[in-house]
NUVOPA-986052 format. One record per residue: x negated, y negated, z of N, C-alpha, C in turn; residue in three letters. Coordinates in nm, 3 decimals, decimal comma. Layout:
<atoms>
<atom <X Y Z> <X Y Z> <X Y Z> ALA>,
...
</atoms>
This chain:
<atoms>
<atom <1,217 1,987 1,638> <1,334 1,897 1,658> <1,279 1,767 1,710> UNK>,
<atom <1,305 1,653 1,644> <1,246 1,522 1,676> <1,303 1,478 1,816> UNK>,
<atom <1,408 1,516 1,856> <1,459 1,474 1,982> <1,376 1,525 2,089> UNK>,
<atom <1,335 1,653 2,079> <1,239 1,716 2,181> <1,097 1,650 2,184> UNK>,
<atom <1,050 1,608 2,061> <0,927 1,538 2,057> <0,934 1,400 2,121> UNK>,
<atom <1,046 1,342 2,104> <1,065 1,205 2,165> <1,065 1,218 2,316> UNK>,
<atom <1,121 1,332 2,371> <1,127 1,354 2,517> <0,980 1,376 2,565> UNK>,
<atom <0,900 1,437 2,489> <0,754 1,468 2,515> <0,690 1,327 2,529> UNK>,
<atom <0,713 1,240 2,440> <0,656 1,102 2,441> <0,699 1,021 2,564> UNK>,
<atom <0,825 1,039 2,607> <0,874 0,968 2,726> <0,805 1,024 2,854> UNK>,
<atom <0,778 1,149 2,857> <0,712 1,206 2,973> <0,561 1,181 2,969> UNK>,
<atom <0,499 1,192 2,855> <0,352 1,170 2,833> <0,336 1,064 2,730> UNK>,
<atom <0,344 0,930 2,755> <0,333 0,829 2,662> <0,198 0,825 2,595> UNK>,
<atom <0,089 0,877 2,657> <-0,040 0,876 2,598> <-0,054 0,974 2,483> UNK>,
<atom <0,046 1,062 2,466> <0,050 1,162 2,360> <0,123 1,118 2,239> UNK>,
<atom <0,175 0,997 2,242> <0,262 0,940 2,128> <0,195 0,955 1,999> UNK>,
<atom <0,079 0,916 1,984> <0,006 0,917 1,861> <-0,002 1,057 1,803> UNK>,
<atom <-0,040 1,154 1,887> <-0,047 1,294 1,834> <0,093 1,348 1,807> UNK>,
<atom <0,188 1,314 1,887> <0,322 1,361 1,858> <0,374 1,303 1,729> UNK>,
<atom <0,349 1,180 1,696> <0,386 1,126 1,571> <0,323 1,192 1,452> UNK>,
<atom <0,194 1,229 1,470> <0,121 1,302 1,360> <0,184 1,444 1,338> UNK>,
<atom <0,217 1,503 1,449> <0,296 1,628 1,448> <0,421 1,619 1,372> UNK>,
<atom <0,502 1,528 1,409> <0,636 1,504 1,355> <0,633 1,481 1,205> UNK>,
<atom <0,528 1,413 1,160> <0,526 1,366 1,024> <0,434 1,454 0,933> UNK>,
<atom <0,372 1,559 0,993> <0,276 1,632 0,923> <0,348 1,716 0,814> UNK>,
<atom <0,280 1,731 0,703> <0,332 1,803 0,584> <0,282 1,946 0,584> UNK>,
<atom <0,370 2,038 0,621> <0,326 2,175 0,630> <0,308 2,252 0,500> UNK>,
<atom <0,319 2,176 0,386> <0,298 2,237 0,261> <0,142 2,241 0,234> UNK>,
<atom <0,067 2,161 0,303> <-0,075 2,161 0,288> <-0,139 2,264 0,377> UNK>,
<atom <-0,238 2,339 0,326> <-0,296 2,448 0,412> <-0,389 2,396 0,525> UNK>,
<atom <-0,382 2,480 0,635> <-0,480 2,448 0,740> <-0,614 2,497 0,681> UNK>,
<atom <-0,727 2,441 0,726> <-0,855 2,481 0,684> <-0,937 2,541 0,791> UNK>,
<atom <-0,999 2,660 0,768> <-1,071 2,727 0,864> <-1,215 2,750 0,821> UNK>,
<atom <-1,307 2,754 0,910> <-1,444 2,786 0,883> <-1,487 2,894 0,987> UNK>,
<atom <-1,508 3,008 0,931> <-1,551 3,130 1,018> <-1,449 3,148 1,125> UNK>,
<atom <-1,321 3,133 1,100> <-1,204 3,158 1,189> <-1,170 3,055 1,284> UNK>,
<atom <-1,238 2,937 1,266> <-1,202 2,819 1,358> <-1,137 2,720 1,271> UNK>,
<atom <-1,023 2,663 1,330> <-0,948 2,560 1,243> <-1,025 2,432 1,256> UNK>,
<atom <-1,063 2,379 1,133> <-1,139 2,256 1,124> <-1,053 2,143 1,075> UNK>,
<atom <-0,926 2,170 1,022> <-0,828 2,072 0,991> <-0,692 2,139 0,986> UNK>,
<atom <-0,595 2,071 1,045> <-0,459 2,120 1,042> <-0,399 2,150 1,169> UNK>,
<atom <-0,452 2,109 1,280> <-0,395 2,139 1,416> <-0,253 2,077 1,426> UNK>,
<atom <-0,232 1,959 1,379> <-0,097 1,900 1,384> <0,003 1,974 1,304> UNK>,
<atom <-0,038 2,025 1,181> <0,052 2,102 1,103> <0,084 2,243 1,170> UNK>,
<atom <-0,022 2,299 1,228> <-0,006 2,429 1,299> <0,083 2,412 1,414> UNK>,
<atom <0,069 2,312 1,490> <0,151 2,273 1,610> <0,300 2,265 1,568> UNK>,
<atom <0,320 2,187 1,458> <0,455 2,168 1,406> <0,521 2,299 1,376> UNK>,
<atom <0,454 2,389 1,299> <0,506 2,520 1,263> <0,541 2,605 1,386> UNK>,
<atom <0,448 2,609 1,475> <0,468 2,693 1,594> <0,590 2,635 1,675> UNK>,
<atom <0,597 2,509 1,698> <0,693 2,445 1,775> <0,836 2,458 1,719> UNK>,
<atom <0,836 2,458 1,586> <0,968 2,463 1,518> <1,004 2,611 1,487> UNK>,
<atom <0,911 2,697 1,506> <0,941 2,838 1,484> <0,977 2,872 1,333> UNK>,
<atom <0,914 2,797 1,245> <0,941 2,805 1,111> <0,864 2,916 1,032> UNK>,
<atom <0,780 2,990 1,100> <0,707 3,098 1,038> <0,569 3,074 1,002> UNK>,
<atom <0,535 3,068 0,879> <0,393 3,069 0,848> <0,353 2,935 0,783> UNK>,
<atom <0,216 2,921 0,762> <0,157 2,803 0,711> <0,046 2,847 0,621> UNK>,
<atom <0,027 2,785 0,501> <-0,081 2,830 0,418> <-0,220 2,798 0,481> UNK>,
<atom <-0,315 2,870 0,445> <-0,450 2,859 0,507> <-0,555 2,879 0,399> UNK>,
<atom <-0,663 2,807 0,415> <-0,780 2,829 0,325> <-0,901 2,850 0,423> UNK>,
<atom <-0,965 2,959 0,402> <-1,087 2,988 0,488> <-1,214 2,974 0,410> UNK>,
<atom <-1,309 2,903 0,477> <-1,440 2,888 0,427> <-1,532 2,985 0,512> UNK>,
<atom <-1,567 3,095 0,457> <-1,644 3,201 0,536> <-1,790 3,170 0,547> UNK>,
<atom <-1,850 3,143 0,435> <-1,999 3,121 0,440> <-2,037 2,973 0,456> UNK>,
<atom <-1,990 2,892 0,357> <-2,040 2,752 0,358> <-1,922 2,654 0,344> UNK>,
<atom <-1,925 2,545 0,409> <-1,832 2,443 0,384> <-1,859 2,370 0,258> UNK>,
<atom <-1,763 2,309 0,187> <-1,790 2,240 0,067> <-1,880 2,121 0,101> UNK>,
<atom <-1,959 2,075 -0,001> <-2,056 1,975 0,015> <-1,993 1,838 0,060> UNK>,
<atom <-1,863 1,818 0,026> <-1,797 1,693 0,070> <-1,739 1,700 0,206> UNK>,
<atom <-1,759 1,814 0,277> <-1,701 1,823 0,418> <-1,786 1,742 0,508> UNK>,
<atom <-1,727 1,678 0,604> <-1,809 1,594 0,694> <-1,823 1,672 0,830> UNK>,
<atom <-1,940 1,682 0,875> <-1,961 1,759 0,996> <-1,964 1,654 1,115> UNK>,
<atom <-1,908 1,695 1,221> <-1,910 1,598 1,337> <-2,018 1,637 1,439> UNK>,
</atoms>
């Protein structure tokens, strides 16, 4: 619920950027995992959990990341 997210921003203004990413994230895209660790999709996952909407598609890379993946 956007009203709840706006309340979070009022209480924790430094979280505004992340809250906006959560509010506008597209949960049709899968989260990406590498060996069970989320490497992309935390905002989408947070949105699904907070809204209680059920599940989210996921893609797991068990052995190797694709060549175009950027390591931090």
